[in-house]
Structure formats: structure tokens, C-alpha cells
C-alpha positions as CSV (number, residue, x, y, z in Angstrom):
1,M,0.0,0.0,0.0
2,S,1.3,3.4,-0.9
3,E,2.2,5.9,1.9
4,I,-0.6,8.2,0.9
5,A,-3.2,5.4,1.0
6,A,-1.9,4.3,4.4
7,V,-2.3,7.9,5.7
8,L,-5.9,8.0,4.3
9,V,-6.8,4.7,5.9
10,E,-5.5,5.9,9.2
11,A,-7.3,9.3,8.8
12,R,-10.6,7.5,8.1
13,A,-10.4,6.1,11.7
14,H,-10.7,9.6,13.1
15,F,-12.8,11.5,10.6
16,S,-16.2,10.8,9.0
17,D,-15.1,11.8,5.5
18,L,-12.2,13.4,3.7
19,E,-13.8,16.9,3.7
20,E,-13.9,16.8,7.5
21,W,-10.2,15.8,7.5
22,L,-9.4,18.6,5.1
23,I,-11.2,21.1,7.3
24,F,-9.2,19.8,10.3
25,L,-5.9,20.1,8.4
26,N,-6.8,23.7,7.6
27,V,-7.4,24.4,11.3
28,L,-4.1,22.6,12.1
29,A,-2.2,24.6,9.4
30,A,-3.6,27.9,10.7
31,A,-2.5,27.0,14.2
32,Q,1.1,26.9,13.1
33,S,2.8,30.3,13.4
34,R,3.7,31.9,10.1
35,S,7.4,32.5,11.1
36,Q,7.8,28.9,11.9
37,A,6.1,27.7,8.7
38,R,8.7,29.6,6.7
39,T,11.5,27.8,8.5
40,F,10.4,24.2,8.0
41,T,13.3,21.8,7.7
42,A,13.3,18.0,7.2
43,E,14.5,17.7,10.8
44,A,11.7,19.9,12.1
45,L,9.1,17.9,10.1
46,L,10.5,14.6,11.4
47,T,10.4,15.7,15.0
48,A,7.0,17.5,14.6
49,Q,8.5,20.8,15.8
50,A,6.6,22.5,13.1
51,A,3.3,22.2,14.9
52,A,3.3,25.2,17.3
53,P,0.1,27.0,18.3
54,G,-0.5,30.1,16.3
55,G,-3.4,32.3,15.2
56,G,-6.2,29.9,14.4
57,T,-8.7,30.3,11.5
58,N,-12.4,30.7,10.8
59,A,-15.0,28.9,8.6
60,R,-14.9,31.5,5.9
61,S,-11.1,31.2,5.5
62,I,-11.4,27.4,5.4
63,A,-14.1,27.5,2.8
64,E,-12.0,29.9,0.6
65,A,-8.8,27.8,1.0
66,S,-10.5,24.4,0.5
67,G,-13.2,25.1,-2.0
68,I,-15.7,23.5,0.3
69,P,-19.0,25.5,0.5
70,R,-19.1,27.7,3.6
71,E,-22.3,26.1,4.9
72,T,-20.8,22.6,4.6
73,V,-17.6,23.9,6.4
74,R,-19.8,25.3,9.2
75,R,-21.7,22.0,9.7
76,K,-18.5,19.9,9.6
77,V,-16.7,22.3,12.0
78,Q,-19.6,21.8,14.4
79,R,-19.1,18.1,14.2
80,L,-15.4,18.5,14.8
81,V,-16.2,20.8,17.8
82,D,-18.7,18.2,19.1
83,A,-16.0,15.4,18.7
84,G,-13.6,17.5,20.7
85,L,-11.1,17.9,17.9
86,V,-11.3,21.6,17.4
87,E,-12.4,24.5,19.6
88,W,-13.3,28.2,19.3
89,R,-11.0,30.6,21.1
90,S,-11.4,34.3,20.7
91,G,-13.5,33.7,17.6
92,R,-10.9,31.5,15.9
93,L,-10.7,27.8,15.4
94,H,-7.8,25.8,17.0
95,P,-7.1,22.1,17.3
96,T,-7.7,20.9,20.9
97,P,-4.8,19.4,22.9
98,M,-6.8,16.2,23.0
99,A,-6.9,16.1,19.2
100,L,-3.2,16.7,18.9
101,C,-2.5,13.9,21.4
102,R,-5.0,11.5,19.8
103,L,-3.9,12.2,16.3
104,E,-0.1,12.2,17.1
105,P,0.5,8.9,15.2
106,L,-1.2,10.2,12.1
107,R,0.5,13.6,12.4
108,M,3.9,11.9,12.7
109,R,3.2,9.7,9.7
110,I,2.3,12.8,7.6
111,Y,5.4,14.7,8.8
112,A,7.7,11.7,8.1
113,S,6.2,11.4,4.6
114,A,6.6,15.1,4.0
115,A,10.2,14.9,5.2
116,R,10.9,12.1,2.7
117,V,9.4,14.1,-0.1
118,W,11.4,17.1,1.0
119,E,14.6,15.0,0.9
120,V,13.8,13.8,-2.7
121,V,13.1,17.4,-3.8
122,E,16.4,18.5,-2.3
123,R,18.4,15.7,-4.0
124,C,16.7,16.6,-7.3
125,R,17.5,20.3,-6.8
126,A,21.2,19.5,-5.9
127,A,21.4,17.3,-9.0
128,D,20.0,20.1,-11.2
129,L,22.5,22.6,-9.7
130,A,25.3,20.2,-10.4
131,A,24.2,19.6,-13.9
132,D,23.9,23.4,-14.5
133,E,27.4,23.9,-13.1
134,D,28.8,21.1,-15.4
135,A,27.0,22.6,-18.4
136,G,28.5,26.0,-17.6
137,E,32.0,24.6,-17.2
138,N,31.7,22.7,-20.5
139,Q,30.8,25.9,-22.3
140,T,33.9,27.8,-21.2
């Protein structure tokens, strides 16, 4: 089974459908501080240091970012609130500590997968740079 399929199977155990998971992921992403999001490294992803609390989000922003209709987002957010996975604080949605704890294995799987993709991209980038340098040396 592919890594993506394994992540989806694991997510299905926690969320009623993929839209609900997508909404939760939007809440989780918004909870990460912008300054930290700009400094992701493979090591930070592997150790989940990239998941610090931040500013939160709202249903309108989730609808705009995900393309899910606002009313659907509102209903699914309420289900996530009822399940204890997200909460409203100062008018903004945040993942609950219980959600972060309960979903830690899934989160770590996602971060590890992202780190592996990051490493592949970095190797490709390094190979491209080396090829460009070789091409430049051969032209002179």
C-alpha cells in the first residue's frame, strides 16, 4: 500500500469523511505560526517541531482555502467541535490538545512522509544545480 493510501486509511479512523479531515488540516495549518512555517526543515518535520500553536482560523477562510462550500464547512466544523477535535478561542478555530494527542501517530506519519518528499526534492535540486554547473564549465 502506498504511503498516501496508508495515511488516508489511518485518517478514516478519526474523521467521518475526507472533507472533514481537510477542514481539520486547515485548522491545524492555521494554528502553526507563520514565522515557523517559513523555516520548516526536514528535521523539524520529522520531529514535529513544526506544529506550534498560532493564530487559528475561521470557517470562511477554510471555505476559501479548500473550495468546500461555507455552509458545509460550518456543519463539519460543528461536528469537529462536538467530537472535541477543534475548539473556538477568541472567535478563531484551534485544534484541541486532545486532538493533537489522539492524532499524534497520524501527524507523525504525515510529517515523516513530507520529510521524505522534502529529501527527494532537495536531492533533485542538488542534481539540477550540479548539472547546470557542469554545463557551464563545458561551455567555457
